[in-house]
C-alpha positions in Angstrom: -16.5 -14.0 1.6 -14.0 -16.0 -0.4 -11.3 -13.5 -1.4 -8.4 -13.9 -4.0 -5.5 -11.8 -2.8 -2.9 -11.0 -5.5 0.4 -10.1 -3.8 -0.7 -11.6 -0.6 2.9 -12.5 0.4 3.8 -8.9 0.5 3.7 -6.3 3.3 0.2 -5.0 3.0 -1.3 -8.1 1.4 -0.2 -10.4 4.3 -1.7 -8.1 6.9 -5.0 -8.1 5.0 -5.0 -11.9 4.8 -4.7 -12.1 8.6 -7.5 -9.5 9.0 -9.7 -11.4 6.7 -9.1 -14.6 8.7 -9.8 -13.0 12.0 -13.4 -12.0 10.9 -14.1 -15.4 9.3 -13.3 -14.9 5.6 -11.4 -17.3 3.4 -8.5 -16.2 1.2 -6.3 -17.6 -1.5 -3.0 -15.9 -2.3 -1.3 -15.4 -5.6 2.3 -14.2 -5.5 5.5 -14.6 -7.6 7.6 -14.0 -4.5 9.8 -11.4 -6.3 9.4 -9.1 -3.4 7.0 -11.0 -1.1 7.9 -13.7 1.4 6.4 -17.2 1.4 6.7 -17.2 5.2 4.2 -14.3 5.4 1.4 -16.5 3.9 0.2 -17.9 7.2 -3.6 -17.7 6.8 -4.3 -18.6 3.2 -3.9 -21.2 0.5 -0.9 -20.2 -1.6 -0.4 -20.4 -5.4 2.9 -19.2 -6.8 2.4 -17.6 -10.2 2.9 -14.3 -12.0 0.3 -11.8 -12.9 1.7 -11.7 -16.4 0.7 -15.3 -16.9 -2.8 -14.8 -18.2 -3.6 -18.4 -18.8 -2.7 -19.3 -15.2 -4.8 -16.4 -13.8 -7.8 -17.8 -15.7 -7.1 -21.3 -14.5 -7.0 -20.1 -10.9 -10.2 -18.1 -11.2 -11.9 -21.1 -12.7 -10.6 -23.8 -10.4 -9.9 -22.2 -7.1 -13.0 -19.9 -7.2 -15.5 -18.6 -7.6 -14.4 -15.7 -5.5 -16.7 -13.1 -4.0 -14.0 -10.5 -4.2 -10.5 -9.9 -5.7 -7.9 -7.7 -4.0 -4.9 -6.7 -6.1 -1.5 -5.7 -4.7 0.9 -7.1 -7.4 2.7 -3.9 -8.3 6.2 -2.6 -8.6 6.4 0.4 -6.4 9.8 2.1 -6.2 9.6 5.6 -7.7 13.3 5.8 -8.6 13.3 2.4 -10.2 10.3 3.4 -12.2 12.2 6.4 -13.7 15.2 4.2 -14.6 13.2 1.3 -15.9 9.7 2.4 -16.9 9.2 -0.6 -19.2 9.2 -2.9 -16.1 6.5 -0.7 -14.4 4.2 -0.5 -17.4 4.6 -4.2 -18.1 3.9 -5.3 -14.6 1.5 -2.7 -13.2 -0.4 -2.0 -16.4 -0.2 -5.1 -18.6 -0.4 -7.4 -15.5 -3.6 -5.7 -14.3 -5.1 -5.8 -17.8 -4.4 -9.6 -17.7 -6.3 -9.8 -14.4 -9.2 -7.7 -15.6 -9.6 -9.8 -18.7 -9.4 -13.0 -16.7 -12.1 -11.6 -14.5 -14.3 -10.9 -17.5 -13.7 -14.3 -18.9 -14.6 -16.1 -15.7 -17.5 -14.0 -14.6 -15.8 -12.3 -11.6 -16.9 -8.7 -11.2 -15.6 -7.2 -7.9 -12.1 -5.8 -7.5 -10.3 -3.7 -4.8 -7.3 -2.1 -6.3 -4.2 -0.9 -4.5 -3.5 2.6 -5.8 -1.3 5.4 -4.4 -1.1 9.1 -3.6 1.6 9.2 -6.3 -1.3 9.6 -8.8 -1.6 13.2 -7.6 2.0 14.3 -8.4 3.0 17.6 -6.9 0.1 18.7 -4.6 -1.7 22.0 -5.2 -3.2 22.0 -1.7 -2.2 20.9 1.8 -5.0 18.4 2.3 -5.5 16.2 -0.8 -9.0 15.0 -1.5 -10.4 12.9 -4.3 -11.1 15.9 -6.5 -7.5 16.9 -6.6 -6.0 16.8 -10.1 -4.1 13.6 -11.0 -0.9 14.6 -12.6 1.7 12.0 -11.7 5.4 12.9 -12.1 6.9 9.4 -12.4 6.1 6.2 -14.2 5.0 4.5 -11.0 2.3 7.1 -10.3 1.4 7.1 -14.0 1.0 3.3 -14.1 -1.5 3.5 -11.2 -3.4 6.5 -12.8 -3.7 4.5 -16.0 -5.3 1.6 -14.2 -7.7 3.9 -12.3 -8.9 5.1 -15.7 -9.1 1.6 -17.1 -11.3 0.6 -14.2 -13.8 3.2 -15.1 -13.9 1.9 -18.7 -14.1 -1.8 -17.6 -17.1 -0.9 -15.4 -18.8 0.8 -18.3 -18.1 -1.9 -20.8 -18.0 -5.1 -18.8 -19.7 -4.4 -15.5 -16.6 -4.8 -13.3 -17.2 -3.1 -9.9 -14.1 -1.7 -8.4 -12.7 0.5 -5.6 -9.2 2.0 -6.0 -7.7 2.9 -2.6 -5.0 5.6 -2.7 -2.6 5.0 0.1 -0.4 7.7 1.6 2.5 6.4 3.8 1.7 2.8 4.8 3.6 1.9 8.0 3.6 -0.1 11.2 3.3 -3.9 11.7 1.0 -6.5 13.1 0.7 -5.6 16.8 1.2 -9.3 17.7 4.5 -9.3 15.8 3.6 -12.2 13.5 4.2 -10.2 10.3 5.7 -6.9 9.4 7.5 -4.7 6.9 10.5 -6.1 5.1 11.6 -4.7 1.8 14.9 -5.0 -0.1 15.9 -2.3 -0.7 14.1 -0.6 2.2 13.0 2.9 1.2 10.4 3.7 3.9 11.3 6.1 6.7 10.1 4.2 9.9 11.8 0.9 9.2 15.0 2.7 8.2 14.9 4.6 11.5 14.4 1.5 13.5 17.0 -0.6 11.6 19.5 2.2 12.3 19.4 1.4 16.0 19.4 -2.4 15.8 23.0 -3.6 16.2 23.1 -6.4 13.6 21.2 -4.2 11.0 22.7 -0.8 11.8 23.0 1.5 8.8 23.4 5.2 8.7 20.0 7.0 8.7 19.7 9.7 6.1 17.4 12.7 6.1 16.8 14.0 2.6 16.6 17.8 2.8 16.1 20.2 5.7 15.2 23.4 3.9 11.6 22.7 2.8 8.9 25.3 3.7 7.8 23.4 6.8 8.2 24.3 10.5 11.4 22.3 10.9 12.6 22.2 7.2 11.9 18.5 6.6 9.1 16.9 4.6 5.7 16.3 6.1 3.9 13.0 5.4 0.7 11.3 6.4 1.4 7.9 8.1 -1.3 5.3 8.1 -1.0 2.0 9.9 -1.1 -1.2 7.8 -3.9 -2.6 9.9 -6.0 0.5 9.2 -5.3 0.0 5.5 -6.5 -3.7 5.9 -9.8 -2.6 7.5 -10.4 -0.1 4.7 -9.9 -2.9 2.1 -12.3 -5.2 3.8 -14.9 -2.4 4.1 -14.4 -1.5 0.4 -15.0 -5.2 -0.5 -18.2 -5.2 1.5 -19.2 -1.9 -0.2 -18.9 -3.5 -3.6 -21.3 -6.3 -2.6 -24.0 -3.6 -2.4 -22.9 -0.9 -4.8 -22.3 -0.8 -8.5 -19.6 1.5 -9.9 -15.9 2.3 -10.1 -14.9 4.2 -7.0 -11.7 5.8 -5.6 -10.9 6.8 -2.1 -7.9 8.4 -0.4 -6.6 6.7 2.7 -4.6 8.6 5.4 -4.9 9.7 9.0 -5.3 13.3 7.9 -2.4 14.3 10.2 1.1 15.1 8.9 4.4 14.5 10.7 7.7 15.8 9.6 10.7 13.5 9.2 12.3 15.0 12.3 9.1 14.6 14.3 9.0 10.9 13.3 12.6 10.5 14.4 11.8 12.2 17.7 8.8 9.9 18.3 11.0 6.9 17.5 13.5 8.0 20.1 10.7 7.9 22.7 9.7 4.4 21.6 13.2 2.9 21.5 14.5 4.9 24.4 17.8 5.8 22.9 19.3 8.5 20.7 19.0 8.2 16.9 21.8 9.6 14.8 21.2 10.8 11.3 22.9 12.8 8.5 21.3 15.5 6.4 21.6 14.7 2.7 20.5 16.8 -0.4 16.7 16.7 -1.1 15.5 14.1 -3.6 14.1 15.4 -6.8 10.3 15.5 -7.0 9.7 15.2 -3.2 6.8 17.4 -2.3 7.1 19.4 0.9 3.7 18.2 2.3 1.5 15.2 1.5 -1.5 14.8 3.7 -4.7 13.0 2.9 -8.3 14.3 3.2 -10.0 10.9 3.9 -13.4 12.3 4.6 -15.0 10.4 1.7 -13.7 7.0 2.9 -14.8 7.7 6.5 -18.3 8.7 5.4 -18.9 6.3 2.5 -17.1 3.2 3.8 -17.6 4.1 7.5 -13.9 3.6 7.9 -12.2 4.8 11.1 -8.4 4.5 11.6 -7.5 3.1 15.0 -3.8 4.0 15.0 -3.8 7.8 15.0 -0.7 8.5 17.2 2.7 8.2 15.5 4.3 6.7 18.6 1.8 3.8 18.7 2.4 3.1 15.0 6.2 3.1 15.5 5.8 0.8 18.6 4.2 -1.9 16.5 7.0 -1.7 13.9 9.6 -1.7 16.7 8.2 -5.0 18.1 8.4 -6.5 14.6 11.9 -5.3 13.7 13.4 -6.5 17.0 12.2 -10.1 16.3 11.8 -10.4 12.5 10.6 -13.9 11.7 11.6 -14.0 8.0 
């Protein structure tokens, strides 16, 4: 396949580009480098542009294509920022995606894998979240993703755009070979913040937000899924669209939950040293438990996560963070 990867200089997009190359596919990356890193584009042709530039999108689809598949990761994704500046999120995540979809219609491209999120569900009503769970997002970030999920159904009905929306739970880990990894500014994810707290030149105080949740140790429980397992799911979703017509959505997680303190304890075993932390007040809107039921992805896409142990996930991240290359 020839694949256009929007946001391919970012954390998840760059891992997917490597995975595509390893199995013989060709990729072209579009990124505006607002949060991505040019150095992470190691396996693809690179075009620097913004998803809000509709004319440039059409030009790329016309002249760099045709593409067998488009993967879309160009999204703002900080929950707190989305509450403070919803216009930024609706403009980029919603208007930008509409630009892409309209460019696809104009140029005859009809297959899209869309990066969605567990944030579309809002506060969960059950421990294991499946695709039938109600979608009631509680912040503009989650709302922007839900809006596009709905748009994808309409674009399939009206224009024949085939799509798969993949709802991630907690993406984590890094390329096991250490070539690429997770680097955000600011960093909001638990595992990189744990590991950075023990690296001398990056040391910062580790904060645990809340220890009085209705969980066994009082801290939030989350479902952690390795970035390479996310990559394999995207490729399988793309292959699925070559044979199936529709607008589909799948949840992606390991189906196992780990509390914040359990993740810290696992990290201690990986780094072989103590990890200090402080307990801070809980953050507004943080659910006690978020764990995915990914049965549909496993059965329909024949997807099977390979990184199921939290220690092995952390170990790949630890290799990266000790030797960050960009």
